[in-house]
N, C-alpha and C positions, 0 to 999 in steps of 0.2 A: 300472577301478581301476589302470590303468597309471601308472607313475611314482610310486606311493605307497610309502613305506618299509615294510619288514617290521614295524617297530615299530607303525606306525599300523594296518596290516592286522590285526595281532594284537589290538589294542584294539577294532577294529570287530567282530571275531569274538566277543569276550567281552562286549561291552556289552549289558546286559539290555534287554528290551522293557518297561520300566517308566517311570513319570513321574520326572523328575529335572532336575538342572541340570548342564550340561557346560561345561568351560573349555578353550579352545584356548591353547596355549603356543607361543612361538617358540623358536628354538634357544638364545636367551640365558636362557630360563626365565621370560620375562615373559608374563603373561596378556594376550592380544591380543583375546580375545572371550569373552563369557559368554552362554550361552543357556539357555532352558528348553524342555522337551518333554513331551508326553503319553507319547510312546514314544521313549526315548533312542536305541535302536538305529536306528530308522527315520530320525529327525531327523539324527543325527550322520553316518550313512552317506550321506545326501542331498548333503552338501557335496562328496563325491568322485565324484558322478555328473555328468559333463560336460554332458549334455543338459538338466539342470535348473538349471544355474548361470548367474548373471549375471556381468558383467565384475567387479563388486566382490567377488562371492563367490570368483571365480577368483583374485583378488589375495590374498584372505585365505588361501585354501588353500595358496598358494605358501609362506606363512610358517608353516604349522602344523608343528611338530616333535613335539608331544606333546599328548595329550588326557587330561583327568581328568574324572570325573563323580561326582555325589552322587545317590543314589536317595532319593526321598521318598515320602510316603504319597499325596499328592494334587497336582493341578495348582496349586491355590492355594498349597500349601507351596512348590512349585517357583518360583512367581511371587515370593513373598516373599524366598526365598533368592537368586534371581537379582537382584532389586532391591538387596539389601544388598551383594552381591558387586560389582555395577557401581559403586555409590557408593564402595565401599572401594578398588577398583583402577583405576577409570576406564579400561577397556580401549580401545585405539585404534580398534577396529572397531565398538564399540557406539555407540548413539545417545548423544550428549553433551548434558548439561544445561548450557545457557548462561545464566549469571546476568545478568539485565538490571539496570535501575535498582532500587534498594531502595524498597519501598513504605512509606508511613507507617503507624505504629501509634499507639495512644493509651496513654499511660503514667499510672498513678496511683502516685505515689511512696510509698515506705515511709518516711514521716516522721511525727513526732507530729502535724503539721499538713500533711497531704498536698497536693500540687499535681496538677493534671491538665493534660496538654499533648500536643501532637503531636510525634512523634520518628521518625527513620529509624534510630536507633542503639539496639540492644538491649543493655542492660548487666545482666548476670545479678545478681540480688539487689537491684537498685536500686528495683524496684517491680513492679506488676502491669502486664502488657502485653496489649493487646487489638488484634487485627488479624492480619496487615497488611490495609490497604484499598487496592484498586486501582480501585474503581469510582467515577467521578465525584468529587464533592466531599463524599462521605459524612462524612469525618473533620471537615471544617470545619463541616458542619451540626450534627453531634453536639456539638462543642465550643462552637459558638455558642449552642445551646440550654442547655447546662450553665451557661455563664457568665452567661446571662440569668436563669436560675432561681436560681442560687446564687452569691453574691459570695465565692467561695473565692479564696485568694491566688494570685497569678501570679508573685510576686517570687522571686528565687533566694537569699534570706536563709536562713542556716543557723539554724533555730529548734529549740530543745529546750523541753520543758515547763518546765524549770528557768529557762532564760534568759528565757522569756516572763513567768513569775511574778516574776522579779527586775526586770522592767521595763527590760531591756537593748535593747529594740527600739522604734522609733517608727513611727507610721503615715505613709504616703506620700501622694502626690497622688491615687492611685487610690481611696483611702478617701474623700477629700473629693469625688471625682467619683462616689461611690457605686458603684464597680466592685469594691470589696473590703470585706470585713466588719470589717477592723481586728483580726484575731485576734492580731496581734503585741502589741496593748495590751489584749487580753482584752475587746474590745468585744462579743464573743459568747462563749458558753461552749464548751468543748471538746466537750461532748456534742452541742450543736446543730451544730457544725462536722462532727462525725463522722456525724450524720444526713444532712447534705447530701452528704457523700462517698458514703454508702451508696446514696442515691437516684440520684446521678450514675452510680454503678456499674451500676444497673439500666438506665438509659438506654443506656449503652455496650453492655450485653449484649443490647440489643434488646427490653427489657421496658418501654418507654415506655408501651405500652398498659395494662399491669398497674399501673404507677405512676399513670397517669391515673385508673384506677378507684379506687385508694386515696385519691388527693387529692380526688376527687369525694365520696367518703363523708365525708372529713374536713370538706369545705366545707359539706355538708348538716348535719353535726353542729354546726358552729360557728354556722350560721344559726339552728338550733333553739334554741341557747343565747343568741340575740340578739347574738352577737359578729360584727357585720356587717363591720367593718373588716378583721378577720382573714380572714373568709370571702371578702371581695373580693380580698385578696392571693392566696388559694388559687385563686380563679377566674382571675386573671391568669396564674398558672402553668399552669392547665389550657388556656387559650387558646394559650399558647406551645407546649405539648406537641401540641395538635391541629394547629397550623400546621406543626410539625416533621413530624408523621406524614403530613400531606398531601404533603410533599415526598419522604418516604423510603419510605412504604408503597406497594409497587408491585402487590401482589395482596391478596386477602382475608387478614386476620390469622389466619383459621382454618388456613392453611398454617403449621404450627408450625415444623418444623425440617427442612431438606433442603440438599443440595449440588447445584448445577447446573453442568454442565461444557459449555464451548464448545470447538470444535476448528476450526483452519484451518491451511493449509500453503502454503508458497511454495518450490518446488523441493525442496531437501533440508532446509529449515527447517520445523519444526512448532511451532505455538503452541497451548497449552491453557490455558484459564481456568477458574477455579472461583469461583462466587458462593455464599457460605453464607447461607441464608435463615433468619430467625427471626421468627416472628409477622408474616410478610408483608413484612418489611424486609430489605434487604441489610446484614448486620452485619460481614461479612468478605469479602474478595475478593482474588485474586491471579492473575497470569498468568505462565506459565513458557515457555521456549523450548528446544526440543531441536534438535540437528543430526543428521540421519540419517547413518549411516555405511555401512549395508548394505542399504538399500532396505527397511527393516522395514515391514510392513503397518501401516496406520493403527490397526487394532484393537489391535495390540500396543503401539503408542506411546501410545494413549489410556489403556490399562490402567496403563502405567508412570507416566504423568502424573497419573492419578487418585490413585495411591498416594502419589506425591511431594507433591501439593498437600494432600491430607487430612492427611498427616504434618505439613506446615508449618503448617497452620491449626489443628492439634489437633482436627480434627473427628471425632466418633464417631457422627454421625447415620446412620441406616440407609436413609433415603430419598434416592435418587440419580436425577437426570435427566441423560440423555446424548443426544447427537445420533445416535449409532449404538452398537450393542452392542460393548463391548470384548472382547478375546479371553479374558481371565480374569475371572471374576466370583466375588467372595466370596459364598458361599451365604447369608450372614447379611444381605446388602444387598438392598434392593428397587429394582431397576433399572427405570426408566420412560423410554420414548421420547417421551412428551409430544406427542401428536398434536393436542390441542386444549385450550381453556380456559386457566386461569391458569397451569398448568404449561408449556403451550406458550409463553405470554407470557414466562415466566422463561427458557426455553431460548432464545428469540429474543434476549432481553437478554444472555445469556451469549455468544451468537454475535456479537452486535453489539460486545460488549466485546472479544472476542478479535480480531475483524477490525480494530478501531481500534488495538489493541496492535500487530498485524502492520504496519499502515500506518505507525504511529509509528516502528517499528523500521526499516522500509524507508527512510523519509524520513531517519532518522538515518544510515543506511548510505550513502544517496545523497549526503548532505552531505560525508561523509568521502571518498567515492570516486565522483565524478560519472560516470565511465566505467562503473562497475558498473551504474548504473541503465540506461544506454543498452544495455549488453550484455543485461541482463535483458529489456528490451522487445523487442529484436531476437530474442532466444532464444524468447520467447513467439510472435512472428510466425513464426519458423522452424518451431516445433513445430506451430502451428496449420495452416500450409499444407504441412507436411512438405517443406520446401525442402532441397535437397542441401547447402547451405552457409549460414552465418550471413549475412543480407542487410546487410552492412556498407555497400555502395554501392547506392543505389536511384535509378533514373531515373524521371521522370514527365513525360508529354507532354500538351499541350492545344493545340487550335486556336482561332483567333479571327478572325471576319470578319463583315461585314454584307452579306448577300445576295451573297456572293462577292467583294465589293470589299475591296481592301487585305488580302487573306488572308495571315495569318502564323501561326506556331506557336512554342511555347516548350518548352524542356526544362529542368527543374530537377534538380539532383543533391543527394541527401542522403547524407552520410557519417556513420556512427555515430549515425543518427537526428537529425542536425543539418544545416541547409542549408549547402551548400558553394557560395556565390554566385560564386566565381571560375570555376567550371566550368559555369555556366548557359550555354545556347545559344539564340540567336534564329534563326528561319528565315523567309525570304520564300518563299511558295509559288510555284514556277516552272513546274511542268508541269501544273497543274490549272486548268481554267477553270470559274468558277462556284462555288457553295457545295456542294462535295462533301467532307464532313469525312473520310470513310474514305479516299478517294484522297489527300487532303492528309496524313493521318496516315501512310499508306504511304510517301509521298515523304520526309517529314522523318525518319522512323525509318530508312529506307534510307540517307539522306545522313549521318545521325548515326553509324551503325555502320560504314558504308563508310569514313568518315574515320578511325575508330578502327582499322579493319583496315589501312588504308594506313599509318597512323602506328605500327602495332604497339603500340597502347595497351591500357588495361585496360577490360574490359567490366563492366557492372553485375551485381550478384548477383540483382537483381529489377527488372523494369519494371512500373510502375503506370500504367494508362490512366485518365485522368480521365473515365471513362464506362463503359458496360457491355460486353456481349459483342460488339457491333459494332466498337467501337474495339479491343478485345482481338484480334479476328480480323484486323483491318487490320494491327496491329503484328506478329501472328504471321506473316502472309504476307510482310511485309518482312524479318523476322528469319530465319525458317526457310526459306521458299521462295526468296526472292531472294538472301539472303546465306549461307544454309546454317549459321546459328548456332543455338545452343540456349541460350536465356536464359529463366528463369521469368517468366511474364507474369500479372499480376493486374489486376483492374478494380474500380472503385468504383461500385456501383449506387445510384441516388438514388431517393427517394420522390417523391410528387406535389408536394411543396413544394421539390424540388430540394436536399434535404438527404441527406447520405450515410447510407445505411441498412445496406448489406450489402457485404461484401468478396467478390469473385468470384475463383476460381482454378481452373485446369485447363480442358481441352477434351474434352468439354463441361464447362462450369464448375460447380463446387460452390459453394454459397452459405454464407458464414460470417457470421452475425449477431453483431455485437460489442456488449457492454454499453457504453452511452455514457460510463460512468465509467472504462472500462478504458484503460490507457495505450497499448495498441496502437491502439484506436479514435482516441484523441487524436492519435497520430502520423499515422494515415491522413488525418484531417481537416486536420492541419497541412500535409501534402504537397499535398493537394488545393487548399487555399486558396492556397498559395504558387505552384503552377504556374498556377492560374487568374489570380492577380494578375499574374504575370510576362507571360503571354500577352496579357492585356487591356491592360496598360501599353504593350507594344510596338505593339499594334494602334492604340491611341489616338494614339501618336506618329506612326505612318505616316499615319493619317487626317488628323491636324492638318497635316502637311506637304503632303498632297495638296490640302487646302482652301486653303492659302496659296500654291499653285504659280502662277507667272506664266509667260507665253510668253517673257519675258526670260530665265528660267532655262534655256531651251533654246538660247540664243545663246552660243557659245564666247567667252570673254573678259569676260563680264558676271558679276561676283561679287555677293555680297550688298550690299556697300557701294555699288557702281556702280548696282545695281538700285534701291536706295532713292533715290539721287541723281536717277536718270532719272524715276522715278515722282513724286518730289517736284516736279520741274521741269515735267513735262508733264501730270501729274495722272492719266494712265492710259496703258495700252499702246496703246489705239486712237489717242489723240492723238499719242503718240510715233511711230506708224507713218506719220502724215501730215506729220511735220515735214520740213523741207528739210535738205539736207546742211549748209548754212551754220549752221542752228540747232544741229545736232549738234556741229559744229566749235566753235561758241561755247561749248557746254556742256562738252565733254570734251577740246577741243584738236584740232589739225589731224589728227594721225595716228590717235588712238583714235576721234575723232568720225567721220572718213571710213570707218574700218574697220567700225564698228558699223552705220553708215548702210547700207553695202553689204550686210552680213549680213542686216539687216532686210528690205532690198529683195529679196534672194534668197529669204528665207523667205516673203515675200508672194507672190512669183511662183510658188512651189511650190503 
């Protein structure tokens, strides 16, 4: 506890071993952190024990000038108080709630003749709001059903009961298209219109199943009374409701009411979603994002997110499904980890929802800052392999030959996860005879980095071999044993179908199996494809030149134009060799003709 002020030491001596909430203040008197604890003394004292602190905690401690605390009866009370204080003061070192896009809600307006529509703006007192909805197209499905069942108005006309009775409004095109009931001209009664709104409210609340049962009873009653036309209209409504339920009911309707939470994270950002289930359907849903400030454990962040989301959705259900147990549990709630069955299906759906939200947010951030995406991918690679530095520069090598002929190699360079083509290098194999890939690899790697040494250039942060442990060892021999350098080396192991399967790193190598959807995997495949393409293209070029080579190419003074002229005149090199000097002079002139004739004669004599 060296370096702590006497004031802080006195507080630590006095603080009780009871549950409560503590607040850290800076010298300006601002709250910089709020926390909760089962044991205030133990928790607050831990901040000042060096062996237990992370870098971020040490930064926080540097700014603590005062500590205040509130003792409460239980951990649950501490959790609620902490949550309220964080919302009120937004301390710098607490996890910060990041508001993303606003989600749509459904509004039933407070008007004599209400409208029902989707909105992202909540206006207090303007109507009843249901939502928000963040899952799929639930809002659109609900509104589509309502407007098919009930021809309620969608216009923005300001209608009062008096203005309608006085005939101050006229029906519009939607009435003639049978998409509106014409309430503005009293084509239906206000009582009928109110019944439609009540039934629509049931659908929005997730009670379409109960409404269907009521309509079925009404249809049977009308049929018994021989009112078949009216019964048919009810039947058509029932069919619409059944179609809607087939799209929205995801589990048995016997699952009455519950909240299902999904959780995912990306570095310091945490994403938590909540799906509110009613009668087997998702009737509300929202996802929020937090930014960790102090490396808070996921159990603590989930508890905070659950409280926030349930407050936002106005949920009071006691049945809760979570991916893992949060650190604070309200004893009145029934927490379920959902290992199988319909509840597991709901949890999977919540997890799918939160992952999609995370992906959308990352894509959004990448568009605003492309370099941020590259840094994130390279950071993941660095953490995966435990590299000493961020692999900003990556070299990758590949050989290409056919049974040792025209043996070449290529080196591609990636900077910030993008190909840097101006730095690509081609190598003709000079010291290796035959098809010896490992010896060829040692040669080109040694030549590549010997040149950088001679030029005092920049070495890569990572070398990737387009092959397994054999190529990695060849590169290592050239880099470490021949040149005395220390550069991290990785390899790409392929499966039986020659597809990249595993990333290798270390000696002996550790295997890292990457999900095919991961961005690091895509980067590795992109590097592999590029170095392979580059080496193959160079090999094809060399092979093509070898196949079109003529003995005339070996004669000094015969360029491409002269060669074509000779072959066109004589037809072949064999015919040119048997030509007389006078024929050469006639074709190319006295001086050039005689010179080339003598060189060919000398070549023949050899």
